[in-house]
TIKOL-792231 format. One line per field, with one value per residue (C-alpha): residue number from 1; x, y, z; residue in three letters. Coordinates in Angstrom, 2 decimals, decimal comma, padded with zeros to 5 digits. Layout:
<nodes>
i: c(NUM_...) .
x: c(X_...) .
y: c(Y_...) .
z: c(Z_...) .
aa: c(ALA_...) .
</nodes>
This chain:
<nodes>
i: c(1_2_3_4_5_6_7_8_9_10_11_12_13_14_15_16_17_18_19_20_21_22_23_24_25_26_27_28_29_30_31_32_33_34_35_36_37_38_39_40_41_42_43_44_45_46_47_48_49_50_51_52_53_54_55_56_57_58_59_60_61_62_63_64_65_66_67_68_69_70_71_72_73_74_75_76_77_78_79_80_81_82_83_84_85_86_87_88_89_90_91_92_93_94_95_96_97_98_99_100_101_102_103_104_105_106_107_108_109_110_111_112_113_114_115_116_117_118_119_120_121_122_123_124_125_126_127_128_129_130_131_132_133_134_135_136_137_138_139_140_141_142_143_144_145_146_147_148_149_150_151_152_153_154_155_156_157_158_159_160_161_162_163_164_165_166_167_168_169_170_171_172_173_174_175_176_177_178_179_180_181_182_183_184_185_186_187_188_189_190_191_192_193_194_195_196_197_198_199_200_201_202_203_204_205_206_207_208_209_210_211_212_213_214_215_216_217_218_219_220_221_222_223_224_225_226_227_228_229_230_231_232_233_234_235_236_237_238_239_240_241_242_243_244_245_246_247_248_249_250_251_252_253_254_255_256_257_258_259_260_261_262_263_264_265_266_267_268_269_270_271_272_273_274_275_276_277_278_279_280_281_282_283_284_285_286_287_288_289_290_291_292_293_294_295_296_297_298_299_300_301_302_303_304_305_306_307_308_309_310_311_312_313_314_315_316_317_318_319_320_321_322_323_324_325_326_327_328_329_330_331_332_333_334_335_336_337_338_339_340_341_342_343_344_345_346_347_348_349_350_351_352_353_354_355_356_357_358_359) .
x: c(102,67_105,91_105,56_108,26_109,08_111,37_113,57_113,42_112,24_108,42_107,34_110,79_110,87_112,74_110,07_107,31_108,98_109,60_106,00_104,81_107,06_105,54_102,03_102,88_104,05_100,84_102,39_100,89_101,85_105,21_105,43_107,69_109,78_111,22_114,98_114,47_112,72_115,51_118,20_116,46_116,59_112,90_111,86_111,45_107,87_108,21_106,05_107,39_108,17_108,60_111,41_113,18_114,78_117,17_117,05_118,89_118,24_117,83_117,86_115,82_117,29_116,08_117,78_120,90_121,03_120,67_123,44_126,10_124,85_122,94_123,83_122,96_122,19_124,37_127,53_130,47_131,96_130,81_131,30_133,12_130,31_127,72_129,40_129,64_125,98_124,88_126,81_125,61_122,05_122,84_124,06_120,79_118,81_120,86_120,10_116,40_115,40_116,06_114,75_111,40_111,39_111,86_114,54_116,93_116,94_120,57_123,52_124,21_127,95_128,07_126,30_128,82_131,77_130,26_130,00_133,73_135,64_138,89_137,42_135,41_138,44_140,60_137,98_137,65_141,42_141,91_139,33_141,12_138,53_140,22_140,22_142,27_145,50_145,14_147,71_148,58_146,38_146,94_145,90_146,16_147,49_151,20_150,91_148,93_151,63_154,30_152,29_151,77_155,49_156,39_153,94_154,91_151,33_150,39_146,66_144,55_141,00_140,71_137,51_135,99_136,05_132,34_130,93_128,34_126,98_130,48_130,24_133,72_135,36_138,37_139,93_143,48_146,26_149,68_152,25_155,64_156,41_154,03_150,93_147,92_144,26_141,50_138,00_135,23_131,62_132,69_132,28_134,39_132,19_132,64_130,64_132,87_132,59_129,17_127,97_127,10_125,34_128,05_131,49_134,25_138,03_140,65_144,00_146,29_148,15_146,78_143,19_143,78_145,65_142,81_140,29_142,09_142,91_139,23_138,20_140,94_139,59_136,75_139,18_140,30_140,63_143,02_143,38_144,94_142,94_142,68_141,90_138,27_137,15_135,08_132,18_130,53_133,17_132,34_134,04_131,80_131,46_128,77_126,45_125,39_122,96_123,71_120,73_121,11_124,60_123,49_124,13_120,55_120,42_122,92_123,13_125,85_126,87_128,68_130,32_132,72_134,42_135,83_132,63_129,90_127,19_123,93_123,11_126,44_125,63_126,33_123,96_122,75_124,55_123,71_124,13_123,83_126,68_128,87_128,06_128,96_132,23_133,10_132,02_130,33_133,47_134,15_130,55_130,59_133,81_132,25_129,29_131,62_133,73_130,59_129,30_132,68_132,59_129,08_130,19_132,51_129,30_127,56_124,90_123,63_120,93_121,58_124,83_125,24_128,61_130,29_132,53_135,28_135,92_139,48_140,77_141,02_137,85_139,84_140,25_137,90_138,12_135,50_135,68_132,69_130,17_126,83_124,56_121,69_122,62_119,28_117,52_117,30_113,72_112,20_115,19_114,29_116,45_118,92_117,43_117,68_118,33_116,15_115,01_114,12_111,22_111,42_112,58_115,27_112,83_110,45_113,42_114,58_111,16_110,81_114,31_113,38_110,10_111,80_114,69_117,28_118,43_118,75_118,26) .
y: c(201,43_199,50_195,82_193,27_190,20_187,70_184,99_182,35_178,84_178,85_177,82_178,48_180,21_183,20_183,78_183,49_185,96_188,47_188,19_188,85_191,92_193,27_192,77_194,49_197,53_197,68_196,36_193,79_190,16_189,73_187,60_184,62_183,39_179,93_179,56_176,26_178,11_180,69_178,01_176,22_179,43_180,35_183,95_185,97_187,30_190,99_194,05_197,57_199,15_195,88_195,77_192,41_190,93_188,01_185,62_182,42_179,23_177,78_174,07_173,03_169,70_170,38_173,78_172,27_169,62_172,28_174,35_171,70_168,54_165,51_163,96_164,00_167,48_166,75_166,24_168,57_169,81_170,96_174,58_175,62_174,32_175,81_179,19_179,08_178,17_180,69_183,64_182,79_182,99_186,29_187,62_186,64_188,24_191,43_191,68_190,76_193,25_196,54_195,02_194,54_198,06_196,70_197,45_195,34_195,53_194,48_194,44_191,09_191,75_192,41_189,11_187,31_188,78_187,94_184,30_184,18_184,34_185,19_188,15_189,50_189,25_191,10_193,82_194,47_194,37_196,96_199,20_199,01_196,80_194,58_190,96_187,93_187,70_185,35_182,87_182,61_180,32_176,60_173,61_170,84_169,68_169,76_173,33_174,28_173,02_174,84_178,08_177,71_177,16_180,16_182,39_181,01_179,92_176,89_177,60_178,37_178,15_176,36_177,39_176,33_179,47_179,29_177,47_178,59_177,44_176,20_173,42_171,98_174,52_173,08_174,59_173,25_173,42_171,82_171,33_169,96_166,35_166,14_166,72_167,80_168,43_169,33_170,26_170,22_169,25_167,30_163,57_161,17_158,38_155,70_158,00_161,02_163,99_164,84_167,61_166,57_168,38_167,04_168,66_166,04_165,97_164,31_163,72_162,02_163,60_161,03_161,91_165,65_165,40_163,39_165,92_168,99_167,31_166,41_170,04_171,66_171,16_173,61_176,31_177,18_180,34_180,01_182,58_182,91_181,41_184,45_183,82_184,64_186,25_184,18_185,00_182,66_180,04_179,89_181,53_183,80_185,91_188,28_188,24_191,78_192,75_196,06_197,67_200,89_201,38_200,99_197,96_197,26_193,71_191,68_188,18_186,60_183,08_181,04_177,64_175,27_174,44_176,68_176,86_179,01_178,25_177,62_174,48_172,96_173,17_176,85_178,80_182,36_184,33_187,33_190,47_192,74_190,89_191,31_195,01_195,47_193,61_195,75_199,04_201,76_202,67_199,04_198,46_201,58_200,37_196,97_198,62_200,87_197,94_196,18_199,31_199,71_196,10_196,55_199,76_197,60_196,37_199,66_198,16_195,88_197,31_194,46_192,72_190,13_190,56_187,94_189,78_188,23_189,83_188,97_188,04_191,13_192,64_195,42_194,29_193,05_191,29_190,51_186,82_186,61_188,72_187,23_188,26_186,31_186,78_188,11_184,91_185,67_184,81_186,66_188,97_192,66_195,68_197,24_199,69_203,28_202,35_202,81_199,17_199,03_196,61_195,40_192,05_192,04_191,72_194,45_196,72_196,18_196,84_200,04_201,12_200,81_202,66_205,54_205,74_204,70_201,91_202,33_199,49) .
z: c(102,35_102,71_102,00_102,66_100,71_102,44_100,98_103,69_104,44_104,67_108,13_109,55_112,93_111,47_108,84_111,44_113,81_111,04_109,86_113,42_113,54_110,33_111,67_114,95_112,98_110,95_107,76_105,40_105,78_104,07_100,97_101,69_098,77_099,36_099,25_097,41_094,56_094,35_094,38_091,52_089,48_089,62_089,10_092,30_092,53_093,37_092,90_092,36_095,71_097,57_100,11_099,89_102,99_102,59_105,52_106,35_104,38_107,86_108,55_105,53_104,29_100,74_100,62_102,15_099,42_096,73_098,32_098,93_097,26_098,53_101,84_105,51_106,79_109,83_107,79_108,22_104,98_101,59_102,64_099,47_097,26_099,62_099,32_095,51_095,19_097,80_096,36_092,85_094,19_095,88_092,53_090,84_093,65_093,41_089,68_089,92_092,60_090,77_087,53_089,30_090,70_094,20_096,82_098,85_102,65_102,90_100,54_098,86_098,69_102,45_103,06_100,85_102,75_106,13_105,03_104,32_107,60_105,84_103,95_106,89_109,20_106,67_106,19_109,90_110,45_107,70_109,40_112,76_114,46_117,08_115,88_116,97_114,95_111,99_110,72_107,01_104,89_105,43_103,32_105,87_109,20_108,30_107,03_110,13_112,49_110,45_110,57_114,33_114,86_112,70_114,62_118,02_118,66_120,74_120,94_117,87_116,61_113,28_111,50_108,19_106,06_105,25_108,26_110,79_114,15_115,10_112,51_112,12_114,43_116,27_119,40_119,18_121,73_121,72_124,46_125,28_124,57_121,65_123,73_121,71_122,43_119,98_121,16_118,54_117,90_114,80_115,36_113,32_111,94_109,26_106,99_107,61_109,94_111,35_113,62_117,12_119,93_122,22_122,27_122,21_122,64_120,45_122,09_119,57_116,69_114,24_115,20_115,02_111,71_110,19_111,50_110,11_106,80_106,36_106,91_104,82_101,26_101,93_103,12_106,63_108,68_111,62_114,38_117,80_120,64_122,87_126,56_127,35_130,55_132,95_135,18_137,66_136,91_133,19_130,21_128,18_125,10_123,86_120,88_120,09_117,36_115,67_113,92_111,97_113,43_117,07_119,27_120,32_121,72_123,71_125,10_127,22_126,17_128,81_128,71_130,46_127,15_124,38_122,27_123,78_121,21_123,02_120,99_122,14_125,82_126,33_128,53_128,61_131,27_133,41_131,28_134,31_136,02_132,92_132,72_136,36_135,85_132,83_134,38_132,36_130,43_129,54_128,48_126,31_124,73_123,99_122,26_120,31_119,05_117,83_116,10_114,39_113,24_111,80_110,07_107,94_106,27_105,52_103,28_106,03_108,32_110,77_111,75_114,48_116,19_118,37_120,79_122,89_126,26_127,21_130,63_132,79_131,28_129,60_126,00_123,27_119,94_117,31_116,42_114,05_112,19_111,20_108,36_109,98_113,62_114,84_115,88_119,60_120,58_123,52_123,84_123,96_123,31_125,71_128,23_127,09_123,48_120,42_120,59_124,29_124,72_121,11_119,75_117,06_114,16_115,27_115,89_112,31_110,82_112,85_111,85_108,19_108,70_110,53_108,11_110,70_108,37_104,61_102,18) .
aa: c(UNK_UNK_UNK_UNK_UNK_UNK_UNK_UNK_UNK_UNK_UNK_UNK_UNK_UNK_UNK_UNK_UNK_UNK_UNK_UNK_UNK_UNK_UNK_UNK_UNK_UNK_UNK_UNK_UNK_UNK_UNK_UNK_UNK_UNK_UNK_UNK_UNK_UNK_UNK_UNK_UNK_UNK_UNK_UNK_UNK_UNK_UNK_UNK_UNK_UNK_UNK_UNK_UNK_UNK_UNK_UNK_UNK_UNK_UNK_UNK_UNK_UNK_UNK_UNK_UNK_UNK_UNK_UNK_UNK_UNK_UNK_UNK_UNK_UNK_UNK_UNK_UNK_UNK_UNK_UNK_UNK_UNK_UNK_UNK_UNK_UNK_UNK_UNK_UNK_UNK_UNK_UNK_UNK_UNK_UNK_UNK_UNK_UNK_UNK_UNK_UNK_UNK_UNK_UNK_UNK_UNK_UNK_UNK_UNK_UNK_UNK_UNK_UNK_UNK_UNK_UNK_UNK_UNK_UNK_UNK_UNK_UNK_UNK_UNK_UNK_UNK_UNK_UNK_UNK_UNK_UNK_UNK_UNK_UNK_UNK_UNK_UNK_UNK_UNK_UNK_UNK_UNK_UNK_UNK_UNK_UNK_UNK_UNK_UNK_UNK_UNK_UNK_UNK_UNK_UNK_UNK_UNK_UNK_UNK_UNK_UNK_UNK_UNK_UNK_UNK_UNK_UNK_UNK_UNK_UNK_UNK_UNK_UNK_UNK_UNK_UNK_UNK_UNK_UNK_UNK_UNK_UNK_UNK_UNK_UNK_UNK_UNK_UNK_UNK_UNK_UNK_UNK_UNK_UNK_UNK_UNK_UNK_UNK_UNK_UNK_UNK_UNK_UNK_UNK_UNK_UNK_UNK_UNK_UNK_UNK_UNK_UNK_UNK_UNK_UNK_UNK_UNK_UNK_UNK_UNK_UNK_UNK_UNK_UNK_UNK_UNK_UNK_UNK_UNK_UNK_UNK_UNK_UNK_UNK_UNK_UNK_UNK_UNK_UNK_UNK_UNK_UNK_UNK_UNK_UNK_UNK_UNK_UNK_UNK_UNK_UNK_UNK_UNK_UNK_UNK_UNK_UNK_UNK_UNK_UNK_UNK_UNK_UNK_UNK_UNK_UNK_UNK_UNK_UNK_UNK_UNK_UNK_UNK_UNK_UNK_UNK_UNK_UNK_UNK_UNK_UNK_UNK_UNK_UNK_UNK_UNK_UNK_UNK_UNK_UNK_UNK_UNK_UNK_UNK_UNK_UNK_UNK_UNK_UNK_UNK_UNK_UNK_UNK_UNK_UNK_UNK_UNK_UNK_UNK_UNK_UNK_UNK_UNK_UNK_UNK_UNK_UNK_UNK_UNK_UNK_UNK_UNK_UNK_UNK_UNK_UNK_UNK_UNK_UNK_UNK_UNK_UNK_UNK_UNK_UNK_UNK_UNK_UNK_UNK_UNK_UNK_UNK_UNK_UNK_UNK_UNK_UNK_UNK_UNK_UNK_UNK_UNK_UNK_UNK_UNK_UNK_UNK_UNK_UNK) .
</nodes>
């Protein structure tokens, strides 16, 4: 019988939901291996035949300190160190699993690429997946403004290369007469930048320059701010979960500001209304774009895809891919699909058991 082991944070909601999915499929309780143990270099307890799932380190302050050094968990920054530590751990996991006679449910190299926005954007662009145009690499505010001028861009998204959950993301727009406006969840404090649950606006060049220069040492990915479609008076995008090559789950994220993340005040929208607005051909195209994006990571049985629907409802662009983008509690699969009636975790377990996804 298949038995899962999971690298996760014990007691974390993700681990609990995945364990429930295993039980619902008649599988033994998965063995949970703590990320903190892995990050400290401990051996990974595996038995021959185990199927190892790598999940998010989550919001565990201890794991966060091991990944990017001591400090407040709310701080923005440290992404470069986080990424070095994380990918080193992925390398150790990738070597330990076959040595134990176990198998990986997800490719460690795919995960590493998905956690680098520059590399994932380049991979999808090379495969012909529609993505927002990216600007050349920049190392600070002055270089950013030069790159924007060279590209003729007045509206861009500035993203930490290794960030997640919109941490440090800046929606920047400039105008005539030196006008500038930056929208972000990063709060400037005497102790540096910290994440806030409230989106704020900076409106002077000195503030914006200080913000971008503080983010730049960890690496930046800058891309065109494409105009999102709106429905019900709110802009929206889509998070789609692709399992075994099929877009199985979808949620609409709406907002009155540029970031649609639900923890930043975004709200779930009406998926049926979006489907009606797109029409069947448009909806099919949206699913196809997401499947093509996930296909760029062929060793990953699950990919979370953030899809921009542009004004006019006729064009799409993938703005993010997520290695751990399946935390969508109480959301069941799309009607008529292989995951209809199933949550994202149960759908993944069943896909493995039926051979729809290959480790």
